[in-house]
C-alpha positions in Angstrom: 0.0 0.0 0.0 1.2 3.4 -0.9 0.3 6.3 1.5 -1.0 9.2 -0.7 -3.2 12.2 -0.1 -6.3 9.9 -0.9 -5.4 8.2 2.5 -5.8 11.5 4.4 -9.1 13.2 5.3 -10.6 15.5 2.6 -10.4 18.9 4.2 -9.7 20.7 1.0 -6.1 21.5 2.1 -2.9 20.5 0.2 -0.8 18.0 2.1 3.0 17.9 2.0 5.3 15.7 4.1 8.7 17.2 4.9 11.8 15.1 6.1 14.8 16.9 7.5 18.5 15.7 8.2 21.4 18.0 9.5 25.1 17.7 9.3 27.8 20.0 10.5 31.3 20.7 9.2 34.2 23.1 9.1 35.3 24.5 5.6 37.5 27.5 4.6 37.1 30.2 2.0 37.8 33.8 1.2 35.4 36.2 -0.5 36.4 38.0 -3.8 35.2 40.9 -5.8 34.7 43.4 -3.1 36.0 44.9 0.2 34.6 42.4 2.7 37.0 43.0 5.5 38.4 39.9 7.2 36.3 37.7 4.8 38.7 38.8 2.0 41.3 36.6 3.8 41.3 32.8 4.3 39.0 31.9 7.1 37.0 29.0 8.5 33.3 28.6 9.2 31.5 26.0 11.2 28.7 25.3 8.7 25.4 23.6 9.7 23.7 22.0 6.7 20.0 21.3 7.0 18.6 19.2 4.1 14.9 19.3 3.7 12.9 17.0 1.4 9.2 17.3 0.7 6.6 15.4 -1.2 2.9 14.5 -1.2 3.3 10.7 -1.1 4.9 8.2 1.1 6.3 4.9 -0.2 4.8 1.5 0.5 6.7 1.5 3.9 5.3 4.8 4.9 8.4 6.8 4.3 8.9 9.8 2.3 12.5 8.7 1.4 15.1 6.1 2.6 16.8 8.1 5.3 19.8 5.7 5.2 20.3 6.5 1.6 19.9 10.2 2.1 22.5 10.1 5.1 24.9 8.2 2.8 24.8 11.0 0.1 24.7 13.8 2.7 27.9 12.3 4.3 29.7 11.9 0.9 29.0 15.7 0.2 29.9 16.9 3.6 33.3 14.8 3.6 34.1 16.3 0.2 34.0 19.9 1.6 35.1 19.1 5.2 38.3 21.0 6.0 38.6 22.1 2.4 39.2 25.5 0.8 36.1 26.2 -1.1 37.9 28.6 -3.4 40.0 25.7 -4.7 37.0 23.4 -5.6 36.0 23.3 -9.4 32.4 24.1 -8.7 33.5 27.5 -7.3 35.7 28.6 -10.2 34.8 32.1 -11.2 32.3 32.4 -8.3 32.5 34.3 -5.0 32.2 31.5 -2.4 29.2 33.1 -0.7 26.9 31.2 1.5 24.2 31.7 -1.2 26.4 30.0 -3.9 27.3 27.2 -1.5 23.7 26.4 -0.6 22.8 26.2 -4.3 25.8 23.9 -5.0 24.8 21.7 -2.1 21.1 21.5 -3.1 21.9 20.8 -6.7 24.5 18.1 -5.9 22.1 16.4 -3.3 19.3 16.6 -5.7 21.2 14.8 -8.3 22.2 12.1 -5.8 18.9 11.4 -4.2 16.7 9.4 -6.5 13.4 9.1 -4.6 10.6 9.7 -7.1 8.2 11.1 -4.6 10.4 13.9 -3.6 9.1 17.1 -5.2 11.2 19.7 -3.4 14.8 19.6 -2.0 15.9 22.6 0.1 19.3 23.3 1.8 19.3 25.7 4.6 23.1 26.5 5.3 24.1 28.2 8.5 27.5 30.0 8.4 27.3 30.9 12.1 24.8 31.3 14.8 23.0 34.3 13.1 23.6 33.9 9.4 22.2 31.5 6.9 21.2 31.1 3.2 18.8 28.7 1.6 18.1 27.3 -1.9 15.3 25.3 -3.0 14.8 23.1 -6.0 11.6 22.0 -7.3 11.8 18.6 -9.1 
């Protein structure tokens, strides 16, 4: 049995399931193209990556997505960036390694790896510190 909106009470509302998984890691960068003060020089950030996946249907087990599979892909991505200089990564070539660009790159990479057919939205919320974050959302 697949769990769909038809298994839920008809209230006229649109239903969406969301599942989130978080990881944290440290990476380095320096900003380019402007006077960003200390950010113009190599520095580290303790990033917190929150991956959110949404869809209207659950699979036959009552899951939106296989969380073990998601965690495997998330760990691969995090390990690729952990303790690395973002400016040296090919996906940042010609880009200012801003938190906005980084959130987009992470969301795109994760969307390509996570193959669950019932996921209609993937969103990455990326915290750079306790008070600053950027998000990027992909509709699939």
